[in-house]
C-alpha positions in Angstrom: 15.9 -1.5 -18.7 16.0 -1.9 -22.5 14.9 -4.5 -25.0 16.2 -5.0 -28.6 13.6 -6.1 -31.1 14.9 -8.6 -33.7 13.6 -8.2 -37.3 11.4 -10.9 -38.6 12.8 -13.1 -41.4 9.1 -13.9 -42.3 5.9 -12.3 -41.1 3.1 -14.9 -40.9 1.3 -15.5 -37.7 -1.9 -15.8 -35.7 -2.4 -14.3 -32.3 -5.1 -13.6 -29.8 -5.3 -10.3 -27.9 -6.7 -9.6 -24.4 -9.9 -7.9 -23.6 -10.6 -4.2 -24.3 -9.2 -1.8 -21.8 -12.0 0.7 -22.6 -14.8 -1.9 -22.1 -13.1 -3.3 -18.9 -12.9 0.1 -17.2 -16.6 0.8 -18.0 -17.9 -2.6 -17.0 -16.1 -2.3 -13.7 -17.9 1.0 -13.0 -21.3 -0.1 -14.2 -21.2 -3.5 -12.4 -20.1 -1.8 -9.2 -23.2 0.5 -9.5 -25.5 -2.4 -10.0 -27.4 -4.1 -7.1 -26.2 -7.7 -7.1 -23.4 -9.9 -8.6 -21.9 -9.5 -12.1 -19.3 -11.6 -13.9 -17.1 -9.8 -16.4 -15.7 -12.4 -18.8 -12.3 -12.0 -20.5 -11.5 -8.7 -18.8 -8.2 -7.0 -19.3 -5.8 -7.1 -16.2 -3.3 -4.2 -16.6 -2.1 -1.3 -14.4 -4.9 1.0 -15.6 -7.8 -1.4 -14.9 -6.3 -2.4 -11.5 -6.3 1.3 -10.5 -10.0 1.5 -11.3 -10.6 -1.8 -9.5 -8.8 -0.6 -6.3 -10.7 2.6 -6.3 -14.0 0.8 -6.5 -13.0 -1.4 -3.6 -12.5 1.7 -1.5 -16.0 2.8 -2.5 -17.4 -0.5 -1.0 -17.8 -2.8 -4.1 -16.6 -6.4 -3.6 -14.4 -7.4 -6.5 -12.2 -10.4 -7.2 -10.3 -11.9 -10.2 -11.1 -15.4 -11.3 -8.6 -16.2 -14.0 -9.4 -13.8 -16.8 -12.8 -13.0 -15.3 -13.8 -10.5 -12.7 -16.6 -11.1 -10.1 -18.2 -7.9 -8.9 -20.7 -7.6 -6.0 -22.2 -4.1 -6.7 -23.3 -1.5 -4.3 -26.6 -0.4 -5.9 -25.1 3.0 -6.1 -24.8 3.3 -2.2 -21.1 4.0 -1.6 -19.3 4.3 1.7 -19.5 7.7 3.4 -16.0 7.7 4.9 -13.3 10.1 3.7 -11.0 8.4 1.2 -7.9 9.1 -0.8 -7.8 7.4 -4.2 -4.5 7.0 -6.1 -4.7 6.4 -9.8 -1.0 6.6 -10.9 -1.0 7.5 -14.6 -4.4 6.2 -15.5 -6.4 9.1 -17.0 -9.5 6.9 -17.3 -9.4 6.0 -13.6 -8.9 9.6 -12.7 -11.9 10.9 -14.6 -14.3 8.0 -13.9 -13.5 7.7 -10.2 -13.8 11.5 -9.7 -17.3 11.3 -11.3 -18.2 8.3 -9.1 -17.2 10.1 -6.0 -20.1 12.4 -6.6 -22.5 9.6 -5.5 -20.8 9.3 -2.1 -21.6 11.4 0.9 -18.4 12.8 2.2 -15.1 14.0 0.9 -12.9 12.1 -1.6 -9.4 13.2 -2.8 -8.3 11.7 -6.1 -4.7 12.1 -7.1 -2.1 10.6 -9.5 1.6 10.8 -10.5 3.5 13.8 -11.7 2.3 13.3 -15.3 -1.3 13.0 -14.2 -1.0 16.3 -12.4 -0.4 17.9 -15.8 -3.5 16.4 -17.4 -6.6 18.7 -17.3 -9.7 17.8 -15.4 -11.4 21.2 -15.1 -14.1 20.3 -17.7 -15.3 17.4 -15.6 -15.3 19.4 -12.3 -17.4 22.1 -14.0 -19.9 19.4 -15.1 -20.2 18.0 -11.6 -20.8 21.4 -10.2 -23.7 21.8 -12.6 -25.2 18.7 -11.1 -25.0 20.0 -7.5 -21.6 18.6 -6.4 -18.7 20.6 -5.0 -15.8 19.4 -7.0 -12.5 21.3 -7.3 -8.8 21.2 -8.0 -6.8 21.2 -4.7 -4.4 23.7 -6.2 -7.1 25.7 -8.0 -5.5 25.1 -11.4 -8.0 22.6 -13.0 -5.5 19.8 -12.7 -5.3 16.9 -10.2 -5.2 16.4 -7.3 -9.0 16.9 -7.0 -11.4 17.0 -4.1 -15.0 16.0 -4.3 -17.3 17.1 -1.4 -20.7 15.4 -2.1 -24.0 14.8 -0.5 -25.1 12.9 -3.6 -25.8 13.9 -7.2 -28.8 16.3 -7.3 -29.3 16.4 -11.1 -30.1 19.2 -13.5 -28.1 20.4 -16.4 -24.3 19.9 -16.9 -22.3 21.5 -19.6 -19.0 19.8 -20.5 -16.1 20.8 -22.8 -15.8 18.1 -25.5 -12.5 19.1 -27.0 -10.0 18.0 -24.2 -11.3 14.5 -23.4 -14.4 12.4 -24.1 -13.9 10.8 -20.6 -15.4 13.9 -18.9 -18.7 13.1 -20.7 -18.4 9.4 -20.2 -17.9 9.8 -16.5 -20.9 12.1 -16.1 -23.1 9.8 -18.2 -22.3 6.7 -16.2 -23.2 8.2 -12.8 -26.3 10.2 -13.9 -28.9 7.5 -13.5 -28.3 7.7 -9.7 -29.0 11.5 -9.6 -32.0 12.7 -7.5 -33.6 14.3 -10.6 -33.3 14.0 -14.4 -30.0 14.9 -15.9 -29.3 16.7 -19.2 -25.7 16.9 -20.4 -24.7 19.4 -23.2 -21.3 19.1 -24.9 -19.7 22.5 -25.6 -17.7 22.6 -28.8 -16.7 19.5 -30.8 -16.3 16.2 -29.1 -12.9 14.5 -29.2 -12.9 10.7 -29.6 -16.6 10.2 -30.1 -16.3 6.4 -30.4 -15.3 6.2 -26.7 -18.7 7.8 -25.8 -20.4 5.2 -28.0 -18.6 2.4 -26.0 -19.9 4.0 -22.8 -23.5 4.2 -24.1 -23.2 0.6 -25.3 -22.1 -0.5 -21.9 -24.8 1.4 -20.1 -27.5 -0.2 -22.3 -26.0 -3.7 -21.7 -26.4 -3.1 -17.9 -30.0 -1.8 -18.4 -29.9 2.0 -18.6 -31.3 4.0 -21.5 -29.8 7.4 -22.5 -31.8 9.8 -24.7 -29.6 11.4 -27.4 -31.2 14.7 -28.3 -28.7 15.5 -31.1 -25.0 15.1 -31.6 -23.9 16.8 -28.3 -27.0 16.6 -26.1 -27.9 13.7 -23.7 -30.8 13.1 -21.4 -30.8 10.5 -18.5 -34.1 9.8 -16.7 -33.7 9.7 -12.9 -34.6 6.5 -11.1 -33.0 4.1 -13.6 -30.7 1.4 -12.1 -28.0 -0.8 -13.5 -28.8 -4.5 -13.4 -26.2 -7.2 -12.5 -25.3 -9.6 -15.4 -22.7 -11.8 -17.0 -20.9 -9.6 -19.5 -18.3 -10.7 -22.0 -15.6 -8.2 -22.9 -14.5 -8.1 -26.5 -10.9 -8.0 -27.6 -8.9 -4.7 -27.6 -8.8 -3.0 -31.0 -6.1 -0.6 -29.9 -3.8 -3.5 -28.9 -4.6 -5.4 -32.1 -3.4 -2.4 -34.1 0.3 -3.1 -33.4 0.0 -6.5 -35.0 -1.9 -5.2 -38.0 0.8 -2.6 -38.4 3.4 -5.5 -38.2 1.8 -7.1 -41.2 1.9 -3.8 -43.1 5.5 -2.8 -42.4 6.8 -6.4 -42.9 4.7 -7.0 -46.0 3.4 -10.2 -44.3 0.2 -11.7 -43.0 -1.1 -11.6 -39.4 -4.5 -12.9 -38.2 -5.9 -11.6 -34.9 -8.5 -13.7 -33.2 -11.2 -12.6 -30.6 -11.6 -9.1 -32.3 -15.0 -7.9 -33.4 -14.6 -6.0 -36.7 -18.0 -4.4 -36.2 -17.1 -3.1 -32.7 -18.1 0.2 -31.3 -14.4 0.7 -30.6 -13.3 3.4 -33.0 -9.9 1.9 -33.4 -11.2 -1.0 -35.5 -11.3 1.7 -38.3 -7.5 1.4 -38.4 -8.2 -1.5 -40.8 -9.7 1.0 -43.2 -6.6 3.2 -42.9 -4.3 0.2 -43.7 -6.5 -0.6 -46.7 -6.1 3.0 -48.0 -2.4 2.6 -47.6 -2.2 -0.6 -49.7 -2.9 -3.5 -47.4 -5.7 -6.2 -47.8 -8.0 -7.1 -44.9 -10.3 -10.1 -44.4 -12.9 -9.7 -41.6 -14.7 -12.6 -40.1 -17.2 -12.8 -37.2 -14.6 -12.7 -34.5 -11.3 -12.5 -36.4 -9.4 -10.2 -38.7 -6.5 -10.9 -41.1 -4.2 -8.2 -42.6 -2.0 -8.9 -45.6 0.7 -6.3 -46.1 1.4 -4.6 -49.5 3.3 -1.7 -51.0 2.5 1.1 -48.6 1.5 4.6 -49.8 1.3 7.8 -47.7 -2.1 9.2 -47.0 -3.6 12.4 -45.5 -6.0 11.7 -42.6 -7.9 13.3 -39.7 -7.2 11.2 -36.6 -9.3 13.1 -34.1 -11.6 10.0 -33.6 -8.6 7.6 -33.2 -6.0 9.4 -31.0 -4.6 6.3 -29.4 -3.6 4.9 -32.9 -1.6 7.9 -34.0 1.7 6.3 -32.7 0.9 3.1 -34.6 0.0 5.0 -37.8 3.1 7.3 -37.5 5.4 4.3 -37.3 3.6 2.6 -40.2 3.9 5.8 -42.2 7.7 5.7 -41.8 7.6 2.6 -44.1 5.3 4.0 -46.7 6.2 5.6 -50.0 5.5 9.4 -50.0 4.2 11.7 -47.3 1.6 10.9 -44.7 -0.2 13.9 -43.2 -1.9 13.3 -39.8 -4.3 16.1 -38.8 -6.4 17.3 -35.9 -4.6 15.6 -33.0 -3.8 18.6 -30.8 -5.3 16.7 -27.7 -2.4 14.2 -28.0 -0.1 16.7 -26.3 -2.1 15.9 -23.1 -1.8 12.1 -23.1 0.6 10.0 -21.2 3.4 12.0 -23.0 3.2 14.8 -25.5 2.8 12.2 -28.2 3.1 14.7 -31.2 6.5 15.8 -30.0 7.6 12.4 -28.8 6.8 10.8 -32.2 8.7 13.5 -34.1 11.8 13.1 -32.0 12.0 9.4 -32.0 11.1 8.9 -35.7 13.9 11.5 -36.6 16.3 9.3 -34.6 15.5 6.5 -37.1 16.3 8.7 -40.1 12.7 9.5 -40.9 11.9 13.1 -42.1 9.2 14.5 -39.8 7.5 17.9 -39.7 5.9 18.6 -36.3 2.8 20.9 -36.4 0.8 22.3 -33.5 -1.9 19.8 -34.0 -0.4 17.3 -36.4 2.5 15.5 -38.1 3.8 15.2 -41.6 5.9 12.1 -42.1 8.0 11.4 -45.2 8.4 7.6 -45.6 11.5 6.0 -46.9 14.7 4.4 -45.6 14.9 4.1 -41.8 17.5 2.6 -39.6 18.0 1.3 -36.0 17.9 3.6 -33.0 17.6 3.7 -29.2 14.0 4.7 -28.6 12.9 6.7 -25.6 9.4 5.7 -24.5 8.6 8.7 -22.1 7.0 6.1 -19.9 4.2 5.9 -22.5 3.0 2.4 -23.3 1.8 3.3 -26.8 5.2 4.7 -27.8 6.9 1.4 -26.7 4.5 -0.8 -28.5 4.4 1.2 -31.8 8.2 1.4 -32.1 8.5 -2.3 -31.3 6.7 -2.8 -34.7 9.5 -0.8 -36.4 12.0 -3.3 -34.9 10.3 -6.1 -36.7 11.2 -4.5 -40.1 14.6 -2.9 -39.4 17.6 -4.1 -37.3 18.8 -2.2 -34.3 15.7 -0.9 -32.7 16.1 -0.8 -28.9 13.2 0.2 -26.7 14.1 1.9 -23.3 11.8 1.4 -20.4 9.9 -1.4 -22.2 8.0 -2.4 -19.0 5.7 0.6 -19.4 3.5 -1.6 -21.6 2.1 -3.0 -18.4 -0.2 0.1 -18.3 -2.5 -1.5 -21.0 -1.0 -4.7 -22.4 1.2 -6.6 -19.8 1.6 -9.6 -22.2 2.7 -7.5 -25.2 6.3 -8.7 -25.4 5.3 -12.4 -25.0 2.6 -11.9 -27.7 5.1 -10.3 -30.0 7.5 -13.2 -29.5 4.8 -15.5 -31.1 5.5 -13.9 -34.5 9.0 -15.4 -34.7 
C-alpha cells in the first residue's frame, strides 16, 4: 500500500490530537494494579496500547472500552497464577512493562514479540528483576526477547538497572515495586536516556496514590506496603503526535493550532516547541492549546537524548531550514522500531537532502528538496514525519502508510483536516 501526500496551497488549521500513548500505557498498568474500578478518560486506542490491554486481561484485570474511555477493574496486584504466553507484536513499551508485571504473578510467563522486537534489548530489565528476587531470563540466552519470567512474587531489595538503552526498564521496575514484599531501592547505572518518560511514570504513580523517594538523579526508593488506589483519571493529549502538526506549520510557513495539549506537560516532547522557536517559528501557549506560526527556518545544533521520538520530526523539519542542523546523542535510536538514524539518512537523501550519518547523530544540510517514494521500515514515526514533507513539496509517496496504527490510527484523517 502507498499514499501520496498533496502539498497544501495554504497552511492554516485547528486540530485536536488523541490521548497520550505514554500516559495510556502507564494508566492501564497502574489501574490494573489498583484494588477497585478506575475510569481512564480520553485514552489512546492504538496497536501498542491494545497490546498492553490484552496482556493485562491475561493477568486477570477486567478491562473494557467505552468510547474514548477505558473502564478497568483492577486486581489489587493479585494476578492469575496460570502459565501464560503474552504476545506484544512490535510494542516495546508493552514488552518491558508486561515483563516487569509478570514478576508479581506466581508461575511462569513467556513474553514475545515480532522479529523486530526480538532485536530490541531487554537484558537490563531482566537483571533488575533478578536483583529483586525474580528469575527472569532471555529464552535464547542473548538478552533479547522472547523472555521467560518464573516468579513467586517480588521479594524486594536493591535493583541496578542500565539507563542508557531504555528508560522503560526503570519505569517498569518502578511501577511494580510497591507490591514487593520488602522495600525496594533502584539505582540507575550510567546516564538515563529519555528522563522525561520516567517523570511521566512518577506522575502517574503519584496520581494513583504511590509515593517514590528520589534520592538523587539516579536513585529511587519505594516503601513496601503501598497500594494503588482506583480513580477517574483524565489522559492528556499526546505531545509526540502533536509534533507532526507543529512541524507542518514550520515547513509550510503557516499557522496550526493544536487543542487538548498541555504545554506544561511532563511529556518531554512538548519541548519541541522550544526547538521550533530556536529555528525561527513563533508559538502561543494557552491552558490546553498551542499555536505554532511558521517563519524562515534556520538550522540548529541540538542534543536530542531526552526527545528521541521526535528526531524524525526534527530531521524532516531541518530539511526545510537554511543551513546545517546537527542532531547529537541519539545512538539509542538504532534500537527503536527501525534503525532510525540510518533510515532517516537514506530517505532524506532520496529527497535530494544532503545528510551525514554519524554513529550517534545526524547532520542535515537544509535546502531544495523534491518528491520521492519513502520507505517507512514499518515505523510509524517515519511515516508521519515524511508525510509532513509532502505538505510542502509535491510527489512525496509514503509506502506502508498503515503502520501509523501503532500510535496514531487516525493520523491520515487528521492530516486531511488541514486541506
